[in-house]
C-alpha positions in Angstrom: 115.3 83.5 106.3 115.7 86.8 107.9 116.0 87.4 111.7 113.1 89.8 111.7 110.8 89.1 114.5 107.5 87.5 113.4 105.5 90.3 115.0 107.6 93.0 113.5 105.4 96.0 112.6 108.4 97.8 110.7 108.0 100.7 113.0 111.5 101.3 114.3 110.6 104.4 116.3 109.0 102.4 119.2 110.7 99.1 118.9 113.0 97.6 121.6 114.4 94.8 119.4 118.2 94.9 118.8 117.9 94.7 115.0 121.2 96.5 114.4 123.2 93.3 115.2 121.1 91.3 112.8 121.2 90.7 109.1 117.6 91.4 108.2 117.9 90.7 104.5 115.7 88.1 103.1 117.1 85.7 100.7 116.1 85.1 97.1 114.7 81.7 96.3 116.9 79.1 94.7 117.3 79.7 91.0 116.8 83.5 91.4 119.7 85.8 91.0 120.1 89.7 91.3 123.6 91.2 91.3 122.8 94.8 92.2 119.9 96.6 93.7 119.4 100.4 93.2 116.5 102.3 94.9 115.0 105.2 93.2 113.4 107.4 95.9 112.0 110.9 96.9 110.3 112.3 99.9 107.1 113.4 97.8 105.2 112.3 94.8 104.9 113.6 91.4 108.7 114.3 90.8 109.2 111.6 88.3 110.7 108.6 90.2 109.1 106.2 87.9 110.4 108.1 84.8 113.9 107.9 86.2 113.4 104.3 87.0 112.4 103.6 83.5 115.2 105.6 81.8 117.9 103.9 83.9 116.5 100.3 83.3 116.3 101.0 79.6 119.7 102.8 79.2 121.5 100.1 81.2 119.9 97.5 79.1 121.1 99.2 76.0 124.6 99.3 77.4 124.5 95.5 77.7 123.4 94.9 81.3 120.5 92.6 82.2 118.1 94.9 83.9 114.9 94.6 86.0 112.3 96.9 87.8 110.7 95.9 91.0 107.7 98.3 91.1 107.3 98.9 94.9 104.6 101.5 94.4 101.9 98.9 95.1 98.8 101.3 95.3 99.9 103.5 92.4 102.0 101.4 89.9 102.8 103.2 86.6 105.7 101.2 85.3 103.7 98.7 83.1 102.0 101.7 81.2 105.3 103.1 80.1 106.4 99.8 78.7 103.1 99.2 77.1 102.4 96.1 79.3 99.0 97.2 80.5 97.2 94.0 79.7 100.0 91.5 80.6 99.7 89.1 83.6 102.5 87.6 85.7 102.4 83.9 85.6 103.2 81.4 88.4 104.1 77.7 88.6 103.4 74.8 91.0 106.5 75.6 93.0 105.2 79.0 94.0 107.4 81.1 91.7 106.0 84.1 90.0 107.7 85.0 86.7 108.2 88.6 85.9 106.8 90.2 82.6 109.5 90.9 80.1 109.4 94.1 78.0 110.0 94.0 74.3 113.8 94.5 74.8 114.1 92.1 77.8 113.6 94.4 80.9 112.2 92.1 83.6 109.3 93.8 85.4 107.2 93.0 88.5 104.3 95.1 89.3 101.1 94.9 91.3 99.2 95.6 88.0 100.3 92.3 86.7 98.4 90.5 89.5 95.1 92.5 89.1 92.2 91.4 87.1 92.0 94.9 85.6 94.7 97.4 85.8 92.4 100.1 87.1 91.3 97.9 90.1 92.3 99.8 93.3 94.6 98.2 95.9 93.0 99.0 99.2 95.5 97.6 101.7 97.1 98.8 104.9 100.7 99.6 105.2 102.1 96.2 106.6 100.1 94.2 104.0 101.6 96.5 101.2 105.1 96.1 102.8 104.6 92.3 102.8 103.8 92.3 99.0 107.0 94.3 98.3 109.1 91.7 100.2 107.3 88.9 98.2 108.2 90.7 95.0 111.8 90.1 96.0 111.6 86.6 97.4 108.9 84.9 95.3 109.7 86.2 91.8 112.1 84.3 89.5 114.5 86.9 88.7 116.7 85.6 85.8 120.3 86.6 86.2 119.7 90.3 86.8 122.7 92.7 86.7 120.9 95.7 88.0 117.5 95.8 89.6 115.8 99.3 90.0 113.3 99.6 92.8 110.6 102.2 92.1 109.7 103.4 95.5 106.3 105.1 96.6 107.0 108.6 98.0 107.9 109.3 101.5 109.7 107.6 104.3 107.2 105.1 105.4 106.5 101.3 105.4 107.7 100.4 101.8 111.1 102.3 101.9 111.7 100.9 105.4 110.9 97.3 104.2 113.1 97.6 101.2 116.0 99.1 103.1 115.8 96.4 105.8 114.8 93.4 103.7 116.7 93.7 100.4 120.4 94.2 99.9 120.3 97.8 98.5 123.6 98.8 96.9 122.6 102.4 96.9 119.8 104.9 96.2 119.3 107.7 93.7 117.1 110.6 95.0 114.8 112.3 92.5 113.7 115.9 92.9 112.1 118.9 91.1 113.4 122.5 91.0 110.9 123.8 93.5 112.3 125.3 96.6 110.0 123.3 98.8 111.6 120.1 97.5 114.8 120.9 99.6 113.3 119.7 102.9 111.8 116.6 101.1 115.2 115.6 99.7 116.9 116.3 103.0 114.3 113.8 104.6 115.3 111.1 102.0 119.0 111.7 102.6 118.6 111.5 106.3 116.5 108.3 106.1 119.1 106.7 103.9 121.9 107.7 106.3 119.9 106.4 109.3 119.5 103.0 107.5 123.2 103.1 106.3 122.2 103.0 102.7 124.7 104.9 100.4 123.3 107.8 98.4 124.7 107.6 94.9 123.5 111.1 93.9 120.7 113.3 93.0 118.6 113.6 89.8 116.4 116.7 89.1 113.4 116.1 86.9 111.5 118.9 85.0 114.5 121.1 85.3 113.7 123.3 82.3 112.1 123.6 78.9 114.1 124.4 75.8 112.7 127.1 73.6 112.2 125.6 70.2 113.3 128.8 68.5 116.4 130.0 70.4 117.3 126.8 72.4 117.4 128.8 75.5 116.6 127.0 78.8 113.4 128.3 80.3 113.1 127.4 84.1 109.3 127.4 84.5 109.6 126.2 88.1 112.1 128.9 88.9 115.9 128.6 89.6 117.1 125.2 90.7 118.2 124.5 94.3 119.7 121.1 93.4 123.4 122.4 93.4 123.2 123.8 96.9 121.4 120.6 98.2 124.1 118.5 96.6 126.9 120.7 98.1 125.5 120.5 101.6 125.5 116.7 101.5 128.6 116.3 99.3 126.6 114.4 96.7 126.9 114.5 92.8 124.1 115.8 90.6 123.7 112.9 88.2 121.2 114.4 85.8 118.9 117.4 85.1 116.2 116.2 83.0 114.2 118.6 81.0 110.4 118.6 80.2 110.2 117.3 76.6 107.2 116.4 74.4 109.0 113.2 73.0 109.4 111.8 76.6 105.7 112.4 77.4 104.6 111.1 74.1 106.7 107.8 74.6 105.5 107.1 78.1 101.8 107.7 77.2 102.2 105.5 74.1 103.8 102.7 76.2 107.0 103.0 74.1 109.5 104.2 76.7 112.2 101.7 75.3 112.2 103.7 71.9 113.6 106.8 73.4 117.2 107.6 72.6 118.2 110.1 75.2 121.4 110.4 77.3 119.8 112.2 80.4 120.9 109.5 82.8 124.2 108.5 81.3 126.2 110.1 84.2 124.1 107.9 86.6 124.7 104.9 84.4 128.5 105.6 84.7 128.2 105.5 88.5 126.4 102.1 88.2 129.0 100.7 85.9 131.6 101.7 88.5 129.7 99.8 91.2 129.7 96.7 88.9 133.3 97.0 88.1 134.4 97.1 91.7 132.2 94.0 92.5 133.9 92.0 89.6 137.4 93.1 90.9 136.5 92.1 94.5 
């Protein structure tokens, strides 16, 4: 059990408790195993966190790792749709365990949609209840020998990211952005939160970077020139991917067939994750 006070509101700004000296991570239940946890975050919505989460889980799975997705976007889950699992339900047992839904190729997924009667039912909960549900997705789900779990965060720096960073042993985060200049401030907020929580930032991924002309193959920057290199330089972080807008990606997601995509957009990020795993084996 963690040492988090029972009346913890997860609002550190006005808290007088000395949490820095405590290990607040909550333990997995007996029989559940997760080796590495990677958070996928951004300071704003609509930049493609879920897409990046899906691509990383699928690509690492192809490379021979057992992968899982914890869909921490409780009020706006989209992961099941991309995998064609809109009608699936998470099953439980008498011991209180919940079993994740497995994709066609074996990615273990836990999402709020698997617990709703209808996938379009709204989740109208306040922040602390949502944060509690995310924590239960970690503690009460039977994760089967997972090498890499990817946590798809909701946007911002509120209850859920704070709960994840405090409660789950996150190895590092990947920050997702888009090319617009206004995103710089949003990315910096995410970086600063990670630094405050002492969570390593593994790198940046820019989504919707460009569209390739079908005739001349020229990169067309429909959102203007990217600012990702300057942000990366400021914080001494690598740019792990620049993902274009492509019809095949949208088509695969809409069809629930994300696992059919054979794209190498996130291979540099996968290489960083492999290094993390290799170091843990040597240790």
